[in-house]
C-alpha positions in Angstrom: 81.2 69.3 128.2 80.7 71.7 125.3 81.1 75.5 125.2 80.1 77.4 128.3 76.9 79.5 128.3 77.0 83.2 127.5 74.2 83.5 130.1 76.8 82.9 132.8 78.4 86.3 132.4 77.2 89.4 134.1 77.2 92.6 132.0 80.4 93.8 133.6 82.1 90.4 133.0 80.8 90.4 129.3 82.1 93.9 128.8 85.5 93.2 130.2 85.8 89.9 128.2 85.0 91.6 124.9 87.2 94.6 125.6 90.1 92.3 126.3 89.6 91.0 122.7 89.5 94.5 121.1 85.7 95.0 121.0 84.0 98.2 122.2 81.8 98.3 125.3 79.0 99.3 123.0 78.8 95.8 121.5 78.6 94.2 124.9 75.5 96.3 125.6 74.0 95.3 122.3 74.7 91.6 123.0 73.1 92.0 126.4 70.0 93.6 125.0 69.7 90.8 122.4 70.0 88.2 125.2 67.5 89.6 127.6 65.2 92.1 125.8 65.0 90.5 122.3 65.5 87.1 123.9 67.2 85.4 120.9 67.5 81.6 121.1 70.9 81.3 119.4 73.9 83.6 119.2 73.6 83.6 115.4 70.3 85.5 115.8 72.0 88.5 117.3 71.4 90.7 114.3 72.3 94.0 116.0 75.8 92.8 117.1 78.7 93.6 114.7 79.8 90.5 112.7 83.4 90.2 114.0 82.2 90.6 117.6 79.5 88.0 117.1 82.0 85.6 115.6 84.2 86.0 118.7 81.2 85.2 120.9 80.2 82.2 118.8 83.7 80.8 119.0 83.7 80.7 122.7 80.1 80.5 124.0 76.7 78.9 123.4 73.2 79.7 124.5 72.1 76.1 124.7 73.6 73.9 127.4 70.4 71.9 128.1 67.5 70.3 126.3 64.0 69.6 127.5 63.6 66.0 128.6 60.2 66.0 130.1 57.5 68.5 130.9 54.6 68.1 133.3 51.7 70.6 133.4 49.3 70.8 136.3 45.6 71.9 136.3 46.5 75.0 138.4 49.0 76.2 135.7 52.1 74.9 137.4 54.7 73.6 134.9 57.6 71.4 135.9 60.4 71.1 133.4 63.0 68.3 133.5 66.1 69.5 131.6 69.0 67.3 130.4 72.4 69.0 130.7 75.4 68.6 128.3 76.9 65.9 130.5 73.6 63.9 130.6 72.5 64.9 134.1 68.9 65.9 134.8 67.7 68.9 136.7 64.2 70.4 137.5 62.8 73.9 137.0 59.3 74.9 138.0 57.0 77.7 136.8 54.3 78.6 139.3 51.3 80.9 138.7 50.8 83.1 141.8 48.3 85.8 142.6 51.2 88.3 142.5 52.7 87.1 139.2 54.7 84.3 137.6 57.4 82.7 139.8 60.2 80.3 138.7 62.0 77.9 141.0 65.5 77.2 139.8 68.0 74.4 140.6 71.6 75.1 141.6 73.2 71.7 141.9 73.0 68.3 140.3 71.8 66.4 143.4 72.2 67.5 147.0 74.5 66.5 149.9 72.5 68.2 152.7 70.6 64.9 153.2 67.3 66.0 154.7 65.6 62.8 155.6 62.2 63.8 154.1 63.4 65.3 150.8 63.3 63.9 147.3 66.2 66.2 146.2 68.7 64.4 148.4 67.8 60.9 147.1 70.7 61.3 144.7 74.0 62.7 146.0 75.4 65.9 144.6 77.6 65.2 141.6 78.5 68.8 140.7 77.5 72.5 141.0 75.6 74.1 138.2 77.4 77.0 136.5 75.8 80.5 136.7 75.0 80.1 133.0 73.1 76.9 133.6 71.1 78.5 136.3 70.3 81.6 134.1 69.4 79.3 131.2 66.7 77.6 133.3 65.0 80.9 133.7 65.4 81.8 130.1 64.0 78.5 129.0 60.8 79.2 131.0 60.6 82.7 129.6 60.9 81.3 126.1 58.1 78.9 126.9 56.0 81.9 127.9 57.1 83.8 124.8 56.0 81.0 122.6 52.5 81.0 124.2 52.1 84.5 122.8 50.3 86.0 125.8 52.9 88.6 126.6 53.6 87.0 130.0 56.9 87.6 131.9 58.6 85.9 134.7 58.2 88.3 137.7 59.6 86.4 140.7 62.4 83.9 141.3 62.9 81.4 144.1 66.2 79.7 144.4 64.7 76.6 146.1 65.2 73.8 143.6 67.5 70.8 143.8 70.7 71.6 145.8 71.9 73.9 148.5 72.3 77.4 146.9 74.9 78.6 149.5 77.0 75.5 148.7 77.3 77.0 145.2 77.6 80.6 146.4 79.6 82.3 143.7 77.6 81.0 140.8 74.3 81.7 142.5 75.5 85.3 143.2 76.4 85.8 139.5 73.0 84.4 138.6 71.3 86.9 140.8 73.3 89.8 139.4 72.4 88.8 135.8 68.7 88.5 136.4 68.6 91.7 138.5 70.4 93.9 135.9 68.1 96.8 135.0 69.3 96.7 131.4 68.2 93.1 131.0 65.5 91.1 132.7 65.3 93.7 135.5 63.7 91.4 138.1 63.7 93.4 141.3 65.7 92.2 144.3 62.6 92.0 146.5 61.2 89.6 144.0 64.0 87.1 144.4 64.3 84.7 147.3 67.2 82.4 148.1 66.6 79.4 150.4 69.3 77.8 152.5 69.3 74.8 154.9 71.4 76.9 157.2 75.0 77.3 156.2 75.8 79.8 158.9 79.0 81.2 157.4 77.4 81.9 154.1 74.4 83.5 155.7 76.8 86.1 157.2 78.5 86.5 153.8 75.1 87.0 152.2 74.3 89.6 154.8 77.4 91.6 153.9 76.9 91.3 150.1 75.3 93.8 147.8 72.7 91.3 146.4 69.8 92.7 148.4 67.5 89.8 147.8 65.3 87.9 150.2 66.5 85.1 152.5 64.6 82.0 153.5 66.0 79.5 156.0 64.8 75.9 156.3 64.4 75.2 160.0 61.8 72.4 160.2 62.3 71.7 163.9 62.3 73.8 167.1 65.1 72.0 168.9 68.4 70.3 168.2 67.4 66.7 169.0 64.5 66.8 166.5 66.3 68.8 163.8 69.3 66.5 163.9 67.0 63.6 163.4 65.4 65.0 160.2 68.3 67.3 158.9 71.8 65.9 159.3 73.3 69.3 158.7 72.2 70.2 162.3 75.1 68.0 163.6 77.6 70.5 162.1 75.5 73.6 162.5 73.2 73.3 165.5 70.3 75.7 166.0 72.3 78.0 168.4 74.9 78.6 165.7 72.3 79.0 163.0 70.4 81.6 165.0 73.6 83.6 165.7 74.1 83.9 161.9 70.4 84.8 161.4 70.7 87.5 164.1 73.7 88.8 162.3 71.8 88.9 159.0 68.9 90.7 160.6 71.1 93.3 162.3 73.1 94.1 159.2 70.2 94.1 156.7 67.1 95.1 158.8 65.2 93.1 156.2 62.4 90.6 156.9 63.2 87.0 156.3 61.3 83.7 156.1 61.7 80.7 158.4 60.5 77.6 156.6 58.9 74.8 158.5 57.7 71.6 156.8 55.0 69.9 158.7 55.5 66.1 159.2 52.6 64.1 160.8 53.4 63.1 164.4 57.0 64.2 164.0 57.2 68.0 164.3 53.6 69.2 164.0 52.3 69.1 167.5 51.1 72.2 169.4 54.1 71.6 171.8 56.4 72.0 168.8 54.6 75.2 167.8 55.0 76.7 171.3 58.7 75.7 171.4 59.2 77.3 167.9 57.4 80.5 169.1 59.9 80.8 172.0 62.7 80.5 169.5 61.2 83.2 167.2 60.1 85.7 169.8 63.4 87.6 170.0 63.3 88.0 166.2 59.6 88.2 165.5 59.7 91.8 164.2 61.6 90.6 161.2 60.8 86.9 160.8 57.8 85.2 159.2 57.3 81.5 159.7 56.1 79.8 156.5 54.4 76.4 157.2 54.8 73.9 154.4 52.4 71.0 154.0 54.5 67.9 153.1 54.4 66.3 149.7 54.9 62.6 150.4 57.8 60.9 148.7 57.8 57.1 148.0 61.3 56.6 149.3 60.5 58.4 152.5 57.5 56.4 153.6 58.1 57.1 157.3 56.8 60.7 156.7 53.3 61.6 156.0 51.4 64.9 155.5 50.0 66.6 158.6 46.2 66.6 158.9 44.4 69.9 158.1 43.4 70.0 161.8 47.1 69.7 162.9 48.2 72.5 160.4 45.4 74.8 161.7 46.3 74.1 165.4 50.0 74.7 164.7 49.2 78.0 162.9 46.9 79.1 165.6 49.4 78.4 168.4 52.0 80.5 166.7 49.5 83.3 166.0 48.5 83.4 169.7 52.1 83.8 170.6 52.4 86.9 168.4 54.5 85.2 165.7 54.0 86.2 162.0 53.0 83.0 160.2 51.6 81.8 156.9 50.9 78.5 155.2 52.5 78.0 151.8 50.0 77.7 148.9 50.4 74.4 147.1 51.2 74.1 143.4 51.2 71.2 141.1 49.4 68.8 143.4 48.4 66.6 140.4 52.0 66.1 139.2 55.3 65.2 140.9 55.0 68.2 143.2 57.9 67.5 145.6 61.2 69.1 144.7 63.4 66.5 143.0 60.6 64.0 142.7 60.2 64.0 138.9 64.0 63.8 138.4 64.3 60.9 140.8 61.5 59.0 139.1 63.0 59.5 135.7 66.4 58.3 136.8 65.0 55.2 138.5 62.9 54.4 135.4 66.0 54.7 133.2 67.9 52.3 135.4 
């Protein structure tokens, strides 16, 4: 591995690091401005940072810890980037054009150990966590792509839903959030950032007690333990009852709305009976929970699962609505490219082998 990314430091961490080496706080602010407002591509481009301070930064840090390996662009404007890291590993990052702005989905780990039986991200086991700098750099790479297009577009929303379990890399994800939220930098509002977890109950409680203030989404995908354990092995360690206790704690502490994600798998978890069971689970929390139904993107290696029919999706949606549950259906992006999370990475690695 080469030098770490300067993107990995929060403004407070950068200030403290430079002051320890005899540089004034002022120069930390200037470097920060050059990173996120001027958006330089290399440390040597920081023309507003004093030479000796810049030399110190260049000695210890870099801005380039990854290179673009592959890019897929869909007809709907979705762009999927496959980046190669310094150690040769590949990760995915996705730009999505929404009605409300431009959203970027970032990856937090190389591979995933959660092992959901329908997911392309878990086809390859986790080999390591990404550093906070590697997570921030994904976002900056996408912003540089937009800058190069010359249309003045800015990333407005972030979803931490790429490859990996964000709460299994909690400290680095937290630093990433603090960097992108900082009002002196990218200034992406907390309500425009969503972190998704497969249900690490202890970390949900820690997240509730944090000062991050961003949105929470929990991948539920089944209304009972028997079915959830079958499709999500994490349910063996953290059954629905324990997960719901942590969610209730989060709702009580934050009083903020959250999202319950539910991927629809044909003839597995998409029946009206499943919807009614899910409604009973949600009713005590329905004032602060929205159920987001996700049409499944088929994965070659998980041929046992297929996309639910439009009729089944509508029936499931209607059943929840009639029970007074707030529900939505996720808009699909990149249907004409490798849309499933982790799918492009998996295909590239298989081809290389």
